[in-house]
C-alpha positions as CSV (number, residue, x, y, z in Angstrom):
1,M,98.1,-88.0,-6.9
2,N,98.7,-87.6,-3.4
3,P,95.3,-88.2,-1.3
4,N,95.2,-87.4,3.0
5,H,92.4,-90.0,3.2
6,I,91.2,-92.6,1.4
7,V,87.6,-93.9,2.1
8,L,87.7,-97.7,0.9
9,A,84.6,-100.0,-0.2
10,Y,86.1,-102.8,2.1
11,S,84.1,-106.2,1.3
12,G,86.6,-107.7,3.8
13,G,87.9,-110.9,1.3
14,L,91.0,-111.2,-0.3
15,D,91.1,-108.5,-2.5
16,T,89.8,-105.7,-0.6
17,S,91.9,-106.7,2.1
18,A,95.4,-106.7,-0.2
19,A,94.2,-103.8,-1.6
20,L,94.0,-102.0,2.0
21,R,97.6,-103.3,2.6
22,F,98.7,-101.7,-0.6
23,L,97.1,-98.4,-0.1
24,K,98.6,-97.7,3.1
25,E,101.8,-98.4,1.5
26,R,101.6,-96.9,-1.8
27,F,100.2,-93.7,-0.1
28,G,101.4,-93.4,3.6
29,C,97.8,-91.6,4.1
30,K,94.9,-92.2,6.2
31,V,92.7,-95.0,5.4
32,T,89.2,-95.6,6.1
33,A,87.9,-99.4,5.8
34,Y,84.2,-98.6,4.8
35,C,81.9,-101.6,5.4
36,A,78.0,-101.6,3.6
37,N,75.7,-103.5,5.8
38,L,73.3,-104.9,2.9
39,G,72.8,-107.9,4.4
40,Q,75.5,-109.8,4.2
41,R,76.3,-112.8,6.6
42,E,79.5,-111.7,8.3
43,D,81.1,-111.1,11.7
44,W,81.9,-107.4,12.0
45,K,83.9,-108.3,15.0
46,K,86.3,-110.6,13.1
47,L,86.3,-108.6,10.0
48,E,87.3,-104.8,11.9
49,H,90.2,-107.1,13.2
50,R,91.3,-108.2,9.5
51,A,91.1,-104.6,8.4
52,K,92.8,-103.1,11.4
53,A,95.8,-106.1,10.7
54,A,95.6,-104.6,7.1
55,G,96.1,-101.8,8.2
56,A,92.9,-99.9,8.5
57,D,92.5,-96.5,10.5
58,V,89.1,-96.5,10.9
59,F,86.6,-99.3,10.1
60,Y,83.2,-98.0,9.6
61,V,80.3,-100.4,9.2
62,D,77.1,-97.8,7.4
63,D,73.8,-100.1,7.5
64,V,72.3,-99.4,4.4
65,R,69.9,-102.9,3.8
66,G,66.6,-100.8,4.1
67,H,67.5,-98.3,1.6
68,F,69.0,-100.9,-0.5
69,I,65.3,-102.6,-0.9
70,E,62.9,-99.8,-1.0
71,N,65.2,-97.6,-3.4
72,F,66.7,-99.8,-5.7
73,V,65.5,-103.5,-5.7
74,F,62.2,-102.2,-5.3
75,P,62.3,-99.9,-8.2
76,A,63.6,-102.8,-10.4
77,L,61.3,-105.3,-9.3
78,K,59.0,-102.1,-10.9
79,A,60.5,-102.3,-14.0
80,N,61.0,-106.1,-14.4
81,A,64.4,-105.9,-14.6
82,V,66.4,-108.7,-15.9
83,Y,69.7,-108.5,-17.8
84,E,70.1,-111.0,-20.4
85,S,67.0,-112.5,-19.6
86,H,67.9,-113.9,-16.9
87,Y,70.0,-112.3,-14.3
88,L,68.4,-110.6,-11.3
89,M,71.5,-108.2,-10.7
90,G,71.7,-108.2,-7.4
91,T,75.3,-107.0,-7.7
92,P,74.8,-104.3,-10.2
93,L,71.9,-102.7,-7.5
94,A,74.1,-103.1,-4.8
95,R,77.0,-100.9,-6.0
96,P,75.4,-97.6,-6.5
97,V,74.2,-97.9,-2.9
98,I,78.1,-99.0,-1.7
99,V,79.5,-95.6,-3.7
100,E,76.3,-93.5,-2.6
101,G,77.2,-94.1,1.1
102,M,81.0,-94.2,0.6
103,I,80.4,-90.2,-0.5
104,A,78.5,-89.5,2.2
105,Y,80.7,-91.0,4.4
106,A,83.6,-89.3,2.8
107,R,81.6,-85.5,3.1
108,R,81.3,-86.2,6.7
109,E,85.0,-87.2,7.5
110,G,86.9,-85.4,5.1
111,G,87.8,-88.2,2.3
112,D,89.1,-86.9,-0.2
113,A,89.8,-90.0,-2.5
114,L,87.5,-93.1,-2.9
115,A,89.1,-96.9,-3.7
116,H,88.0,-100.6,-4.5
117,G,89.2,-104.0,-5.2
118,C,87.8,-104.1,-8.5
119,T,89.5,-105.8,-11.1
120,P,90.4,-104.8,-14.2
121,K,88.6,-107.3,-15.8
122,G,85.1,-107.0,-14.2
123,N,82.5,-104.8,-14.4
124,D,82.1,-103.7,-10.9
125,Q,85.0,-101.3,-11.8
126,V,82.5,-99.7,-14.4
127,R,79.7,-99.2,-11.5
128,F,81.8,-97.8,-8.8
129,E,83.9,-95.1,-11.2
130,L,80.6,-94.6,-13.4
131,S,78.9,-94.1,-9.9
132,A,81.3,-92.2,-8.1
133,I,81.6,-89.5,-11.3
134,L,77.8,-88.9,-11.5
135,L,77.5,-88.2,-7.7
136,D,80.5,-86.6,-7.2
137,K,83.4,-85.9,-9.3
138,S,85.6,-84.0,-7.4
139,L,86.3,-87.5,-5.5
140,P,89.1,-89.0,-7.5
141,T,88.9,-93.0,-7.2
142,I,92.1,-95.2,-6.8
143,A,92.1,-98.8,-8.3
144,P,94.7,-100.6,-6.8
145,W,94.2,-103.8,-9.3
146,R,95.3,-101.4,-12.4
147,L,98.8,-100.1,-9.9
148,W,100.5,-103.4,-8.9
149,D,102.1,-106.1,-10.0
150,L,100.1,-108.5,-8.0
151,A,98.1,-110.5,-11.4
152,S,96.2,-113.5,-9.5
153,R,94.4,-114.6,-6.5
154,E,97.4,-116.9,-5.7
155,D,99.3,-114.0,-6.0
156,L,97.1,-112.2,-3.2
157,L,97.2,-115.0,-0.6
158,Q,100.6,-115.0,-0.3
159,Y,100.5,-111.2,-0.5
160,C,98.5,-111.3,2.5
161,A,100.1,-114.2,4.1
162,K,103.5,-111.9,4.2
163,H,102.0,-109.0,5.6
164,D,99.9,-111.3,8.6
165,I,96.7,-110.1,7.3
166,P,94.1,-113.4,8.1
167,I,92.6,-114.0,5.6
168,Q,89.6,-117.2,5.0
169,H,90.7,-118.0,1.6
170,S,92.8,-120.3,0.6
171,K,94.9,-122.5,-1.8
172,E,92.1,-124.9,-1.6
173,D,88.9,-122.3,-1.8
174,L,89.7,-120.2,-4.6
175,F,85.8,-119.3,-4.9
176,S,84.6,-115.8,-5.4
177,H,81.9,-114.4,-4.2
178,D,79.4,-111.1,-3.7
179,E,76.9,-111.5,-0.7
180,N,73.9,-109.3,0.1
181,L,70.2,-109.8,1.0
182,V,68.5,-110.4,-2.3
183,H,71.5,-112.7,-3.8
184,L,74.5,-114.6,-3.3
185,T,76.8,-115.3,-5.9
186,T,79.9,-117.7,-6.3
187,E,82.4,-117.3,-9.5
188,G,85.9,-119.0,-10.3
189,E,87.1,-122.4,-9.4
190,Y,86.0,-125.8,-11.4
191,L,83.0,-122.9,-12.7
192,E,85.5,-121.7,-14.9
193,E,85.5,-124.5,-17.2
194,I,81.4,-124.3,-18.5
195,E,81.3,-127.8,-19.3
196,N,81.3,-128.5,-15.6
197,A,78.0,-128.6,-13.7
198,F,77.5,-126.9,-10.4
199,Q,77.8,-129.0,-7.7
200,W,75.0,-128.5,-5.1
201,Q,77.6,-129.1,-2.0
202,H,78.5,-125.7,-2.9
203,A,75.4,-124.0,-2.4
204,S,74.9,-122.1,0.6
205,W,71.3,-121.0,0.9
206,I,69.4,-123.0,-1.5
207,T,68.4,-126.6,-0.4
208,P,69.0,-128.7,-3.1
209,P,65.3,-129.6,-5.1
210,T,65.8,-133.4,-4.8
211,K,65.8,-132.9,-0.5
212,A,63.3,-130.2,-0.4
213,P,59.7,-130.9,1.1
214,D,57.7,-133.4,-0.6
215,Q,54.6,-131.6,-0.2
216,V,53.7,-127.7,-1.8
217,E,54.2,-124.6,-0.3
218,R,52.0,-121.6,-0.8
219,L,52.5,-117.6,-0.3
220,T,50.6,-114.9,-1.0
221,I,52.5,-111.6,-1.7
222,D,50.4,-108.0,-1.6
223,F,51.3,-105.1,-3.9
224,R,50.5,-101.6,-3.9
225,E,51.3,-100.2,-6.8
226,G,54.0,-102.6,-7.8
227,V,55.5,-102.8,-4.6
228,P,55.2,-105.9,-2.6
229,V,54.3,-104.5,1.2
230,A,53.0,-108.3,3.1
231,V,53.4,-111.9,2.6
232,N,50.7,-114.4,3.8
233,G,49.2,-111.4,5.1
234,E,51.5,-109.6,7.3
235,K,52.8,-106.1,6.5
236,L,55.9,-106.0,6.5
237,S,59.2,-104.0,6.1
238,P,61.1,-104.6,3.2
239,V,63.9,-105.8,4.8
240,D,61.5,-108.3,6.6
241,I,59.9,-109.5,2.9
242,I,62.9,-110.3,1.3
243,V,64.3,-112.0,4.5
244,K,60.7,-114.2,4.7
245,L,60.9,-115.3,1.0
246,N,64.2,-116.0,0.9
247,A,64.3,-118.3,3.6
248,A,60.7,-119.9,1.8
249,G,62.5,-120.4,-1.4
250,A,65.8,-121.7,-0.3
251,R,63.6,-124.8,1.9
252,N,61.9,-125.3,-1.0
253,G,64.8,-125.6,-3.3
254,V,63.9,-122.3,-5.4
255,G,65.8,-119.6,-6.6
256,L,69.2,-121.2,-8.3
257,Q,70.5,-119.6,-11.8
258,D,73.7,-121.0,-13.4
259,I,74.1,-118.2,-15.8
260,I,76.9,-117.3,-18.3
261,E,76.1,-113.4,-19.1
262,N,78.1,-110.8,-21.3
263,R,80.2,-108.6,-19.7
264,I,80.2,-104.7,-19.9
265,N,83.6,-104.9,-22.0
266,G,82.2,-108.0,-24.2
267,M,84.0,-110.7,-22.4
268,K,81.3,-113.8,-21.4
269,V,81.3,-114.6,-17.5
270,R,80.0,-117.7,-16.0
271,G,78.2,-117.3,-12.6
272,V,76.1,-119.1,-9.9
273,F,73.7,-116.8,-8.1
274,E,71.4,-118.1,-5.3
275,N,68.5,-115.5,-5.1
276,P,65.0,-116.8,-4.0
277,A,63.6,-113.8,-2.7
278,L,63.8,-111.5,-6.2
279,V,63.5,-115.1,-8.5
280,I,59.6,-115.2,-6.1
281,L,59.1,-111.8,-6.8
282,H,59.5,-111.2,-9.8
283,K,57.1,-114.2,-11.0
284,A,54.2,-112.9,-8.7
285,H,55.1,-108.9,-9.9
286,R,54.9,-110.6,-13.2
287,G,51.5,-112.4,-12.6
288,L,49.5,-109.5,-11.1
289,E,51.0,-107.3,-14.2
290,C,49.2,-109.9,-16.2
291,A,45.4,-109.0,-14.6
292,T,46.3,-105.2,-14.1
293,L,48.0,-104.2,-17.0
294,S,46.7,-103.2,-20.5
295,G,48.2,-105.0,-23.1
296,E,49.4,-101.8,-25.0
297,V,51.0,-100.0,-21.7
298,A,52.6,-103.0,-21.1
299,R,53.7,-103.6,-24.7
300,V,55.3,-100.2,-24.6
301,R,57.1,-100.7,-20.6
302,D,58.7,-103.4,-22.3
303,L,60.1,-101.2,-24.9
304,V,62.4,-100.0,-22.6
305,V,62.6,-102.8,-19.8
306,N,65.8,-104.2,-21.9
307,E,67.4,-101.0,-21.8
308,Y,66.4,-100.3,-18.5
309,S,68.2,-103.2,-17.3
310,Q,71.5,-102.4,-19.6
311,I,71.7,-99.2,-18.0
312,V,71.7,-100.7,-14.3
313,Y,73.8,-103.8,-15.4
314,K,76.5,-101.2,-17.2
315,G,76.7,-98.8,-13.3
316,L,74.3,-96.4,-14.2
317,W,72.0,-96.0,-11.9
318,F,72.1,-92.3,-11.0
319,A,72.1,-91.2,-15.0
320,P,69.0,-89.6,-16.2
321,E,68.3,-91.5,-18.9
322,R,67.6,-94.5,-15.4
323,K,65.5,-91.4,-13.8
324,A,63.6,-91.0,-17.4
325,I,63.0,-94.6,-17.7
326,Q,61.4,-95.6,-13.9
327,A,59.3,-92.3,-14.0
328,M,57.5,-93.8,-16.9
329,V,57.9,-97.4,-15.4
330,D,56.5,-95.8,-12.2
331,Y,53.3,-94.4,-13.5
332,S,52.6,-97.6,-15.1
333,Q,52.6,-99.3,-11.4
334,R,49.3,-97.2,-10.7
335,H,47.3,-100.1,-11.0
336,V,49.2,-102.8,-9.9
337,S,48.0,-103.8,-6.9
338,G,47.2,-107.3,-5.5
339,E,47.5,-110.3,-4.0
340,V,49.3,-113.0,-5.6
341,S,49.3,-116.7,-4.7
342,I,52.5,-118.4,-5.1
343,D,53.4,-122.2,-5.3
344,L,57.0,-123.3,-4.3
345,Y,57.8,-127.2,-4.6
346,K,61.0,-128.4,-5.3
347,G,62.6,-126.0,-7.5
348,S,60.0,-124.5,-9.3
349,C,57.7,-121.2,-8.4
350,T,54.5,-121.1,-10.0
351,V,51.6,-118.4,-10.1
352,A,48.7,-119.9,-8.8
353,A,45.7,-117.1,-8.3
354,V,45.7,-113.3,-8.7
355,R,43.2,-111.2,-7.3
356,S,43.0,-107.3,-7.7
357,E,40.8,-104.7,-7.3
358,H,42.3,-103.3,-10.7
359,S,41.7,-106.4,-12.5
360,L,40.9,-105.5,-15.8
361,Y,40.3,-109.7,-16.0
362,S,36.5,-109.6,-16.9
363,R,34.9,-113.4,-16.9
364,D,31.5,-112.2,-18.1
365,L,33.4,-110.8,-21.3
366,V,35.6,-114.0,-21.9
367,T,33.6,-116.9,-20.4
368,L,33.3,-120.0,-22.9
369,H,29.5,-120.5,-20.7
370,R,27.2,-117.9,-20.7
371,G,28.0,-114.2,-20.3
372,V,27.8,-110.8,-22.0
373,E,26.8,-111.9,-25.3
374,F,29.1,-110.8,-28.8
375,S,26.9,-109.4,-31.7
376,G,28.1,-111.5,-34.4
377,D,27.6,-109.1,-36.9
378,D,30.1,-107.0,-34.5
379,A,32.6,-109.5,-34.9
380,T,32.5,-109.9,-38.8
381,G,32.7,-105.9,-38.7
382,F,36.0,-106.2,-36.9
383,L,37.5,-108.9,-38.3
384,R,36.8,-107.4,-42.0
385,T,38.3,-103.7,-41.2
386,M,41.1,-105.6,-39.5
387,A,42.0,-107.6,-42.4
388,L,41.6,-104.7,-44.9
389,R,45.0,-103.6,-44.7
390,Y,46.6,-107.4,-45.3
391,Q,44.0,-107.5,-48.4
392,I,45.6,-104.7,-50.1
393,E,48.8,-105.4,-48.8
394,G,47.6,-109.2,-50.0
395,D,46.6,-107.9,-53.9
396,R,50.3,-106.9,-54.4
397,E,51.8,-109.1,-53.8
398,L,49.8,-111.0,-56.5
399,R,50.6,-108.7,-59.0
400,M,54.4,-108.8,-58.5
401,A,53.9,-112.2,-58.9
402,R,52.1,-112.6,-61.8
403,G,54.2,-109.9,-63.4
404,S,57.9,-111.8,-62.8
405,R,56.4,-114.9,-64.7
């Protein structure tokens, strides 16, 4: 491969800074450090200085925050997408946004190859490269971790020091972080021993529940067709909704998850995730669906939720199967509109009340007090009809039991 212009997904961390220098040395061509602004806390001037020190010809920041939340996070929220029952997928939802932006930039600026700093052990190499193939197979992807002889984060530290690249990591801080508007991931260091408990002093966003306020904070979240549109009666942009809920959850100790998950390649990995807004929104959305989605529609939709989550986790956001399931999910959300009250208290997040013009809940039908009366004869007939099949099956079991004596 002899590229003329490589577009590197650049985060400014240890891996991508080393990758940037390696690409310049190995290929001797133009390299753009492409940074997707997904809402991570970043000093862009400092990042530009680091990228230039590593050899970048161009440093480019692409603000994709609104696109990320509106067109990736919220569609997944409508599906209640959760990987392996716990993981809210802040990273898998972000990776296709980055690749989409890189490809748009490469087409515009004459890039003829993409690159990433993902390790051969992880999930992100799959997400980057499958997304790239689905969007534009004419752009090859270069993965430095598969080409160099560096084998560890310690090796990368030495490599960056040798080339005077001013990175933030040190031998005393070998955590790996991934941050965007909806989550902060912490991996590595003592967390790789799963018998070690997470130490709260290493939380970056969330107040420890023991230090959170002693009173309940109640939020109201408005949804329209499964999408959050307002908080506490104030209509907000998708980005501002996430920012507001992150702040509320964080100050109340809500949104930290310590998860052991199964990677795409089958290996288990442990990560600590701080995602207050996602935890709150998933809780509120499910609460609203309980009132507005019929049991049968919910049951059928839930048949594909696990598959949808697997698809997204594996980097197939742009694949036809995700789009097909999304169409069904979107249809199911036509009546998921209303207001949900959420109580936050010392790490807990609880649905307190639901209000919706589209609610299927009828107090008059289910009340224990005076309401719409049910006919006893109707109930008896209903039960007899339901029982017919089981009577037949029960008789068969009795005949078989008698015959075996």
